[in-house]
C-alpha positions as CSV (number, residue, x, y, z in Angstrom):
1,X,0.0,0.0,0.0
2,X,2.8,2.4,1.0
3,X,4.7,1.7,-2.2
4,X,1.6,2.2,-4.3
5,X,0.9,5.6,-2.5
6,X,4.4,6.7,-3.5
7,X,5.7,6.9,0.1
8,X,9.5,7.3,0.0
9,X,12.6,8.3,2.0
10,X,12.1,11.3,4.2
11,X,8.3,10.8,4.5
12,X,6.6,10.2,7.8
13,X,3.8,7.7,8.6
14,X,1.9,7.9,12.0
15,X,1.5,4.5,13.6
16,X,0.2,3.4,17.1
17,X,2.7,2.6,19.8
18,X,1.0,-0.6,20.7
19,X,0.8,-3.1,17.9
20,X,2.8,-5.9,16.3
21,X,6.1,-4.5,15.0
22,X,5.1,-5.2,11.4
23,X,3.0,-2.0,11.4
24,X,6.1,0.1,11.9
25,X,8.5,-2.2,9.9
26,X,6.7,-1.7,6.6
27,X,7.2,2.0,7.0
28,X,11.0,1.4,7.2
29,X,10.9,-1.0,4.3
30,X,10.0,1.9,2.0
31,X,12.6,4.2,3.5
32,X,10.1,6.3,5.5
33,X,10.0,7.1,9.2
34,X,7.4,5.7,11.6
35,X,6.1,8.4,14.0
36,X,4.6,6.8,17.1
37,X,1.3,8.0,18.6
38,X,0.0,6.9,22.0
39,X,-3.0,4.7,22.4
40,X,-6.4,5.4,23.9
41,X,-6.7,4.0,27.5
42,X,-10.3,2.9,26.8
43,X,-10.0,1.2,23.4
44,X,-6.2,0.3,23.4
45,X,-6.2,1.6,19.8
46,X,-4.4,4.7,18.4
47,X,-5.4,7.9,20.2
48,X,-6.9,10.6,17.9
49,X,-5.5,13.5,20.0
50,X,-2.1,11.9,19.9
51,X,-2.3,11.6,16.1
52,X,-3.1,15.3,15.7
53,X,-0.1,16.2,17.8
54,X,2.2,14.1,15.6
55,X,1.2,15.6,12.2
56,X,3.9,17.5,10.4
57,X,4.6,18.7,6.8
58,X,6.3,15.3,6.2
59,X,3.3,13.2,7.2
60,X,2.1,11.2,4.2
61,X,-0.3,8.8,5.9
62,X,-2.0,7.8,9.1
63,X,-2.0,4.1,9.8
64,X,-4.5,2.8,12.4
65,X,-4.5,-0.7,13.9
66,X,-7.8,-2.3,15.1
67,X,-5.9,-4.0,18.0
68,X,-7.1,-7.5,19.1
69,X,-10.2,-7.1,17.0
70,X,-11.5,-3.8,18.5
71,X,-12.0,-0.9,16.0
72,X,-10.2,2.3,16.4
73,X,-12.2,5.5,16.9
74,X,-12.8,5.9,13.3
75,X,-15.2,8.8,13.4
76,X,-12.6,11.1,15.0
77,X,-9.7,9.7,12.9
78,X,-11.5,10.1,9.6
79,X,-12.2,13.7,10.5
80,X,-8.5,14.3,11.2
81,X,-7.6,12.6,7.9
82,X,-10.0,14.8,5.9
83,X,-9.0,18.0,7.8
84,X,-5.3,17.6,7.0
85,X,-5.9,15.8,3.7
86,X,-3.7,12.9,4.8
87,X,-4.5,9.4,3.5
88,X,-5.8,6.9,6.1
89,X,-4.6,3.3,6.0
90,X,-6.2,0.6,8.1
91,X,-4.1,-2.2,9.5
92,X,-7.0,-4.5,10.1
93,X,-4.8,-7.6,10.4
94,X,-6.6,-9.0,13.6
95,X,-10.1,-7.5,12.9
96,X,-11.8,-9.1,10.0
97,X,-15.6,-8.8,10.6
98,X,-15.3,-6.0,13.2
99,X,-17.5,-3.0,12.8
100,X,-17.6,0.7,13.8
101,X,-21.0,2.5,13.6
102,X,-22.2,-0.7,11.9
103,X,-19.6,-0.3,9.1
104,X,-17.0,-2.9,8.5
105,X,-13.4,-2.0,9.4
106,X,-11.3,-1.8,6.3
107,X,-13.8,0.4,4.5
108,X,-12.9,3.7,6.2
109,X,-9.5,4.5,4.7
110,X,-8.0,4.6,1.2
111,X,-6.9,1.0,1.7
112,X,-6.7,-1.7,4.4
113,X,-4.8,-4.9,5.0
114,X,-6.0,-8.1,6.7
115,X,-3.9,-11.0,8.0
116,X,-4.6,-14.7,7.5
117,X,-1.6,-15.8,9.6
118,X,-2.1,-19.0,11.6
119,X,-3.3,-17.3,14.9
120,X,-5.9,-15.0,13.3
121,X,-9.7,-15.5,13.1
122,X,-9.6,-16.5,9.4
123,X,-6.4,-18.4,8.5
124,X,-4.6,-19.7,5.5
125,X,-1.3,-20.5,7.2
126,X,0.3,-17.2,6.1
127,X,-0.6,-14.4,3.8
128,X,-3.3,-11.8,3.8
129,X,-5.6,-9.5,1.8
130,X,-5.6,-5.8,0.8
131,X,-8.8,-4.0,0.0
132,X,-9.4,-0.6,-1.6
133,X,-12.1,1.2,-3.5
134,X,-9.6,3.3,-5.3
135,X,-9.2,1.8,-8.8
136,X,-5.9,3.5,-9.5
137,X,-4.3,2.4,-6.2
138,X,-5.7,-1.1,-6.7
139,X,-4.0,-1.4,-10.1
140,X,-0.7,-0.3,-8.7
141,X,-0.9,-2.7,-5.7
142,X,-1.8,-5.7,-8.0
143,X,1.2,-4.9,-10.2
144,X,3.6,-4.6,-7.3
145,X,2.3,-7.9,-5.9
146,X,2.9,-9.7,-9.2
147,X,6.6,-9.0,-9.9
148,X,5.7,-5.7,-11.6
149,X,4.0,-7.3,-14.6
150,X,2.6,-4.9,-17.2
151,X,-0.7,-5.0,-19.0
152,X,0.8,-4.5,-22.4
153,X,-0.9,-6.9,-24.8
154,X,1.7,-6.5,-27.5
155,X,4.6,-7.3,-25.1
156,X,2.8,-10.4,-23.7
157,X,2.1,-11.7,-20.2
158,X,5.7,-11.8,-19.0
159,X,6.6,-8.2,-19.8
160,X,7.8,-6.5,-16.6
161,X,7.4,-2.8,-16.2
162,X,8.9,-2.2,-12.8
163,X,10.6,-4.0,-9.9
164,X,7.8,-5.8,-8.0
165,X,7.4,-8.6,-5.4
166,X,6.0,-12.1,-5.1
167,X,3.1,-11.7,-2.7
168,X,0.4,-13.8,-4.3
169,X,-1.3,-16.6,-2.3
170,X,-1.3,-20.2,-3.4
171,X,-4.5,-21.8,-4.7
172,X,-4.6,-24.2,-1.7
173,X,-4.2,-21.3,0.8
174,X,-6.9,-19.3,-1.0
175,X,-9.4,-22.3,-0.9
176,X,-8.7,-22.8,2.8
177,X,-9.3,-19.1,3.5
178,X,-12.4,-18.9,1.4
179,X,-14.0,-21.8,3.2
180,X,-13.5,-19.9,6.5
181,X,-14.9,-16.7,5.1
182,X,-18.1,-18.6,4.3
183,X,-18.5,-19.2,8.1
184,X,-17.2,-15.8,9.2
185,X,-20.3,-14.9,11.2
186,X,-20.1,-18.3,13.1
187,X,-16.4,-17.6,13.9
188,X,-17.1,-14.1,15.2
189,X,-20.0,-15.2,17.2
190,X,-17.9,-17.9,18.9
191,X,-15.2,-15.3,19.8
192,X,-17.9,-13.0,21.2
193,X,-19.4,-15.9,23.2
194,X,-16.0,-16.7,24.7
195,X,-15.6,-13.1,25.8
196,X,-19.1,-13.2,27.4
197,X,-18.0,-16.2,29.5
198,X,-15.0,-14.2,30.7
199,X,-17.1,-11.1,31.3
200,X,-19.7,-13.0,33.4
201,X,-16.9,-14.3,35.8
202,X,-14.7,-11.2,35.9
203,X,-17.0,-8.1,35.5
204,X,-17.4,-7.7,39.3
205,X,-13.8,-8.4,40.1
206,X,-12.3,-5.0,40.5
207,X,-8.7,-6.0,40.3
208,X,-8.9,-6.5,36.6
209,X,-10.4,-4.7,33.6
210,X,-11.5,-6.5,30.5
211,X,-11.0,-5.1,27.0
212,X,-14.8,-4.7,26.5
213,X,-16.0,-3.1,23.3
214,X,-16.8,0.6,23.6
215,X,-19.8,2.5,22.3
216,X,-20.2,2.5,18.4
217,X,-17.8,-0.5,18.2
218,X,-18.4,-4.2,17.5
219,X,-15.3,-6.1,18.5
220,X,-14.6,-9.6,17.2
221,X,-12.6,-10.3,20.4
222,X,-9.8,-12.0,18.5
223,X,-8.1,-11.8,21.9
224,X,-9.9,-11.5,25.2
225,X,-7.5,-9.5,27.3
226,X,-7.3,-8.0,30.8
227,X,-5.4,-5.2,32.4
228,X,-4.6,-5.4,36.1
229,X,-5.9,-2.4,38.0
230,X,-2.8,-1.3,39.8
231,X,-4.6,0.8,42.4
232,X,-6.7,-2.2,43.5
233,X,-3.7,-4.6,44.0
234,X,-2.4,-4.9,47.6
235,X,1.0,-6.2,46.5
236,X,3.1,-5.6,43.5
237,X,2.3,-7.9,40.6
238,X,2.3,-7.2,36.9
239,X,1.2,-9.0,33.8
240,X,4.4,-11.0,33.4
241,X,4.3,-12.2,37.0
242,X,0.7,-13.3,36.7
243,X,1.5,-15.0,33.4
244,X,4.2,-17.1,35.1
245,X,1.9,-18.2,37.9
246,X,-0.8,-19.1,35.5
247,X,1.6,-21.1,33.4
248,X,2.4,-23.3,36.4
249,X,-1.3,-24.0,36.7
250,X,-1.5,-25.1,33.0
251,X,-2.9,-21.8,31.7
252,X,-1.0,-20.3,28.7
253,X,-1.2,-16.5,28.3
254,X,0.8,-13.9,26.5
255,X,1.7,-10.2,27.3
256,X,0.2,-7.3,25.5
257,X,2.6,-5.9,22.9
258,X,5.4,-3.6,24.3
259,X,5.7,0.0,23.5
260,X,7.2,-0.6,20.1
261,X,8.9,2.8,19.9
262,X,11.2,1.7,22.7
263,X,12.7,-1.1,20.7
264,X,16.5,-0.8,19.9
265,X,15.8,0.4,16.4
266,X,14.0,3.6,17.7
267,X,15.1,3.9,21.3
268,X,12.2,6.2,22.3
269,X,11.9,7.3,25.9
270,X,8.2,8.2,25.7
271,X,5.8,8.5,28.6
272,X,2.9,6.9,26.7
273,X,0.1,4.9,28.3
274,X,1.2,2.0,26.0
275,X,4.0,1.3,28.5
276,X,1.5,0.8,31.3
277,X,-0.7,-1.4,29.2
278,X,2.2,-3.7,28.4
279,X,3.2,-3.9,32.0
280,X,-0.2,-4.7,33.4
281,X,-2.0,-6.2,30.3
282,X,-2.4,-9.9,29.5
283,X,-4.0,-11.8,26.6
284,X,-6.0,-14.7,27.9
285,X,-6.7,-18.0,26.1
286,X,-9.1,-17.2,23.3
287,X,-9.1,-20.2,20.9
288,X,-12.3,-21.4,19.3
289,X,-12.0,-24.8,21.0
290,X,-12.5,-23.3,24.4
291,X,-15.5,-24.5,26.4
292,X,-17.3,-22.6,29.2
293,X,-15.8,-24.9,31.8
294,X,-12.3,-23.9,30.6
295,X,-13.0,-20.2,30.9
296,X,-14.6,-20.8,34.3
297,X,-11.4,-22.5,35.4
298,X,-9.1,-19.7,34.1
299,X,-11.2,-17.0,35.8
300,X,-11.2,-18.9,39.0
301,X,-7.4,-19.2,39.1
302,X,-7.0,-15.5,38.2
303,X,-9.3,-14.4,41.0
304,X,-7.7,-16.8,43.4
305,X,-4.1,-15.6,42.6
306,X,-4.9,-11.9,42.8
307,X,-6.8,-12.4,46.1
308,X,-4.1,-14.4,47.7
309,X,-1.1,-12.1,46.9
């Protein structure tokens, strides 16, 4: 998408500080600079106010991430995009099927990318999908993804017009992915059901806060996650400590992404909320094969551990 938009060295792309590193890495791939914005404490997605503070004359795009299947605040972000005439790109990798104001994510910006990596809601092993309603951009993206092939009938099907890439999906992967798309509603409903089991058990436990969908949003709850409420904890414990204890009890969890701007490549010393989220956040088991009794067991152990410390 960035290549097709003409992003180059010296340009800046605004990205959230809490996401998988790929969101920022692709910016470096084209020679541009990722500019990190903080995340909203309520949605855990990119903060509109932080976006506006980061805009400069070099800003060529705003890239939002619908983290863990929860939509970003698209009404506010679209307004910013239009106000400054900056293209909006959606990294919807973990959010296929999510909605904001009853509109599917991926349809707000000039283009969007979805992931079908093995841990996502819809999977093909690896690979993904780009969508756009811009015909010119679509043509450029398709050419780049197919080794830079041209459309010159006289020159034939193997005529290459520019340096491109090999990003096409295999037929087997596409068939596997399509079969899951046909049951997308079923998959989303199961994820939402799993979250409802967690919510029933944890909503009145004030030592943790669930990543519950906010007004206007419909989350697919790709990952049901919690954040420890520091002020309610009698003794010091963070997400990593809780994860280790749960592991000993046969419960596998994973931390919320670190503040990616603090990685060695960028060495930021920001004071973002993203740091607190990483320290006290935890992704809970969220696979489709979970049963209610499994969730009940997990919640029981979390409550027990946090009460006993």
